[in-house]
Structures are given as C-alpha cells and as structure tokens.
C-alpha positions in Angstrom: -12.8 20.0 -15.9 -16.2 18.8 -17.2 -19.5 19.3 -15.6 -21.6 16.7 -13.7 -25.0 15.8 -12.3 -28.4 15.8 -14.0 -28.7 13.4 -16.8 -27.0 10.5 -15.0 -27.7 9.2 -11.5 -27.7 12.1 -9.1 -24.7 12.7 -6.9 -24.9 11.6 -3.3 -25.2 14.2 -0.6 -22.2 15.4 1.3 -23.5 13.6 4.4 -23.6 10.3 2.5 -20.1 10.9 1.1 -18.7 11.8 4.6 -20.1 8.5 6.0 -18.5 6.6 3.2 -15.0 8.1 3.1 -14.4 10.5 6.1 -13.3 7.8 8.5 -11.4 8.5 11.7 -7.7 8.8 10.8 -8.5 9.0 7.1 -7.3 11.6 4.6 -10.7 13.0 3.5 -12.2 15.4 6.1 -13.9 18.4 4.5 -16.4 17.1 1.8 -18.7 19.4 0.0 -21.2 18.9 -2.9 -22.4 22.0 -4.8 -25.0 22.2 -7.6 -22.8 24.4 -9.7 -19.6 26.5 -9.7 -17.2 28.0 -12.1 -14.4 25.6 -11.4 -13.8 23.2 -8.5 -10.0 23.6 -8.9 -10.2 27.4 -8.8 -12.4 27.3 -5.7 -10.1 25.0 -3.8 -7.0 26.9 -4.9 -8.4 30.1 -3.5 -9.2 28.3 -0.2 -5.7 26.7 -0.2 -4.2 30.2 -0.3 -6.3 31.0 2.7 -4.9 28.1 4.7 -7.5 25.3 4.1 -6.2 22.0 5.5 -5.4 19.0 3.5 -8.2 16.5 2.8 -10.8 18.8 1.3 -13.0 17.4 -1.5 -15.3 19.6 -3.6 -17.8 17.9 -6.0 -19.8 20.0 -8.5 -23.0 19.0 -10.3 -22.0 21.5 -13.1 -19.1 23.8 -13.9 -19.3 26.9 -16.0 -15.5 27.6 -16.3 -13.9 24.1 -16.2 -10.5 23.7 -17.8 -8.1 20.9 -18.6 -4.3 20.5 -19.1 -2.3 23.2 -21.0 -5.1 25.8 -20.6 -7.7 23.9 -22.6 -11.4 24.1 -21.9 -13.2 20.9 -21.3 -17.0 21.3 -21.8 -19.7 18.8 -21.2 -23.5 18.9 -20.8 -24.7 19.2 -17.1 -25.2 15.8 -15.7 -22.9 14.1 -18.2 -19.8 13.8 -16.1 -18.4 13.4 -12.6 -16.2 16.3 -11.6 -14.5 17.0 -8.4 -11.2 18.4 -6.9 -9.2 17.5 -3.9 -6.7 19.5 -1.8 -3.4 17.9 -0.8 -0.4 19.2 1.1 2.5 16.8 0.5 4.8 18.7 2.9 7.4 15.8 3.1 7.7 15.5 -0.7 10.4 17.6 -2.5 9.1 20.1 -5.0 10.8 18.2 -7.9 8.8 15.1 -7.1 5.3 16.7 -6.9 4.7 16.3 -10.6 3.9 12.6 -9.8 0.6 13.7 -8.2 -1.2 14.0 -11.5 0.2 10.6 -12.6 -0.9 9.2 -9.3 -4.4 10.5 -9.8 -4.5 8.8 -13.2 -3.6 5.5 -11.6 -6.3 6.0 -9.0 -9.0 6.7 -11.7 -8.0 3.7 -13.9 -8.0 1.4 -10.8 -11.4 2.7 -9.7 -13.0 2.4 -13.2 -11.7 -1.1 -13.5 -13.0 -2.0 -10.0 -16.5 -0.6 -10.5 -17.0 -1.6 -14.2 -15.9 -4.0 -16.9 -14.4 -1.1 -18.9 -10.8 -1.8 -19.9 -9.4 1.7 -19.0 -5.7 2.6 -19.4 -3.5 5.7 -19.2 -2.2 7.8 -22.0 0.9 9.5 -20.8 0.9 11.6 -18.7 -2.6 11.4 -17.2 -5.4 11.0 -19.7 -7.7 8.0 -19.0 -8.6 6.2 -22.2 -10.7 3.3 -23.5 -9.6 1.9 -26.9 -8.0 5.2 -27.7 -10.9 7.4 -26.8 -10.6 9.8 -23.8 -12.7 8.9 -20.8 -11.3 11.2 -18.2 -8.9 14.1 -17.6 -6.9 15.3 -14.7 -5.4 18.7 -13.9 -3.0 19.3 -10.9 -2.3 22.9 -9.9 -0.1 24.2 -7.1 -0.7 27.1 -4.6 2.2 27.4 -2.3 2.6 24.2 -0.4 -0.8 22.9 -1.6 -1.7 20.9 -4.7 -5.2 20.8 -6.0 -6.0 17.9 -8.2 -9.1 18.1 -10.4 -10.7 15.0 -12.0 -13.4 14.8 -14.7 -14.9 11.5 -15.8 -17.4 11.2 -18.6 -20.1 9.0 -17.0 -23.4 9.3 -18.8 -22.5 11.4 -21.8 -24.2 10.5 -25.1 -22.2 10.7 -28.3 -23.6 14.2 -29.1 -22.8 15.4 -25.6 -19.1 14.7 -25.7 -16.7 17.7 -26.2 -14.7 16.1 -29.0 -15.3 13.1 -31.4 -12.3 11.3 -29.8 -13.9 11.1 -26.4 -16.1 8.4 -24.8 -18.1 7.8 -21.7 -18.8 4.9 -19.4 -22.4 4.8 -20.7 -21.1 4.5 -24.3 -18.8 1.7 -23.1 -21.8 -0.2 -21.6 -21.2 0.7 -18.0 -23.3 2.5 -15.4 -21.6 2.3 -12.0 -23.4 5.3 -10.5 -21.6 8.6 -9.8 -21.6 8.1 -6.1 -20.0 4.6 -6.1 -17.4 5.7 -8.7 -16.5 8.8 -6.6 -16.1 6.8 -3.4 -13.9 4.3 -5.3 -11.7 7.0 -6.8 -11.3 8.7 -3.4 -10.3 5.4 -1.9 -7.7 4.7 -4.5 -6.4 8.3 -4.3 -5.9 8.0 -0.6 -4.2 4.6 -0.8 -1.7 5.7 -3.4 -1.2 9.2 -1.9 -0.3 7.8 1.5 2.1 5.3 0.0 3.8 8.0 -2.2 3.9 10.7 0.4 5.1 8.2 3.0 8.0 7.5 0.7 8.7 11.2 0.5 7.7 11.3 -3.2 9.8 8.3 -4.2 7.6 6.8 -6.9 9.7 3.6 -7.2 9.9 2.9 -3.4 6.1 3.5 -3.0 5.3 1.1 -5.9 3.7 3.9 -7.9 6.2 3.9 -10.7 5.7 0.2 -11.3 1.9 0.5 -11.1 1.8 3.5 -13.5 3.9 1.6 -16.1 1.6 -1.4 -15.8 -1.5 0.8 -16.4 0.1 3.0 -19.2 -1.2 2.1 -22.7 1.3 4.5 -24.3 4.3 2.2 -23.7 5.4 0.1 -26.6 3.6 2.3 -29.1 4.9 4.5 -31.9 4.2 8.0 -30.8 4.6 11.6 -31.9 5.1 14.1 -29.1 4.4 17.8 -29.7 6.6 19.7 -27.3 6.3 23.3 -26.2 8.0 25.6 -28.7 6.8 23.7 -31.7 9.3 20.8 -31.6 8.3 17.2 -32.1 9.8 13.9 -31.1 8.8 10.7 -32.9 9.7 7.1 -32.0 8.7 4.3 -29.7 7.5 5.0 -26.1 9.9 2.7 -24.2 9.3 3.6 -20.5 8.3 6.2 -17.9 11.4 7.1 -15.9 11.5 7.6 -12.1 10.9 11.3 -12.7 7.7 10.6 -14.5 9.1 11.5 -17.9 8.2 9.6 -21.1 11.3 8.0 -22.7 10.9 7.9 -26.5 13.3 5.9 -28.5 13.9 8.2 -31.5 16.2 7.8 -34.5 18.7 9.9 -32.6 18.5 7.8 -29.4 16.4 7.9 -26.3 14.7 11.2 -25.5 13.1 11.9 -22.1 10.0 14.1 -22.4 8.7 15.9 -19.4 5.7 17.7 -21.0 3.9 17.6 -24.2 1.0 16.3 -26.2 1.2 12.6 -27.2 -0.3 11.2 -30.4 -0.4 7.4 -30.6 0.7 6.7 -34.2 -0.4 3.1 -34.2 
C-alpha cells in the first residue's frame, strides 16, 4: 500500500483515534500508529498468525515495502497518502464468501470519501476507488488462517509529480482536504458498519445489503470493458452486473461471462 504522513496534515495519535473509534462494544480495539514500517499488511498478518484478536488497526506514516493487488508495488512519497490495515476474523462466514471483504472495504472507502469531501468517488471492479477514471485508492485483502487483513491506501495530499502512475489522482488534486484523521475515522466507521451487517448475515452479500450497495457505487457497470484474465486470456464486452459471488458479469459476443479475477480496462 502507499505511504502516508508528512506532507499532508499529520496523522492523529493512537490515543486520539482510540477515543474516536474504540467505543465499548465496538469492533476496533487495538489501534496503533507508527512512523514507518515495511508493510502494515505484513505486520498484521504476522501478528494474526500469532493469535492477535480481531479489531486491530495499524496506521503507518510511511511504508518502505508497500504492495497492491496481484503482487504490484504501490509507491508514494512520505506524507502523500493515508495507509493502514485492519485485522478481521469472520468466523461465521464460509470461506467461499470471504472474497467479499475487499469489495466491502471498497464500499466503505467510497462512502467515507463522499461523506468527508465533495469528491465524486466510485468503484472500479473489484475494489479500486476512482475519480473520473483516475485511481484514488487501492485495497488489498490477505488471509492468514481464519484471519483476514485488509490494507487500504488513499492518496490524500499527493501532488501530480508524487503519484505512482499518470492515471492516479489524490484528494488534494480533486480540490479536497478532509484531513487524514477525519478521513481515517470515517473509513473505520463505514468498515465497521458494513462488516457487522455482512458478518451477521454469515457472508450473504445480498441479505446484508452489501451487494446492492456495491452495485450502486460501481462505476464499471454499464461500460464497455476489456478484462485481462490470468493466463493471458481476455474478455471484451459490456459490464452488466456484479453477481452475488462478487464476480463481474461481462456480456460478450459469446454470451454472459462471469469473471472472478482480472484487470479491467474501461474502454469508453
């Protein structure tokens, strides 16, 4: 995930975050803020293997070994982005439904960005957060036994020359400056709300309302897309829906094709 901390507003202390989100009976319990680490996901995955309980949040001012989906690196200048990971243990959710966690996190980030700013954020399937086709945030979910660690990186104060790729953007470039602390608290609140609903429905995205909300926030639907699949295959057509399993359904010349993983290019 990208790095965070110095060029934008400083991150709040762990004590301030605990006061804001670690309420009695709430999900978030173990909240830490570090100046720098290799990867917040790697750190929490190691602790998850050691038995760390659900509800841990690790926020980093900078990361030296951040990564994104499909093994990619995602590099940003220190202070340019908000990066953190959370540890979840969805024990009641069947293994086959846990892929929804990264999509759930995407819904949470979009909802928080819209709540804290005037930025018109949307989701590019499966979980990139975009503004007018430019990437604002990325999400990576990784599993260790019964635990899932979800890492989130949001470009907050990055200037054009600080972004990792020309197709990225930041809240600052979109005319917004919500403050890293306020945005983090909002994302954690949305994460908790959707996670409790989804886990309480035993991972049923439709019953929890997550499926409907995801489709409402997904800017991929209705567009002509080209999906690059593992193994070098491609599927081209119109993105019609996201099915209850979280797959993108592409209406191709040969008929509907459900896609479970791949890189999506919006053709128009």
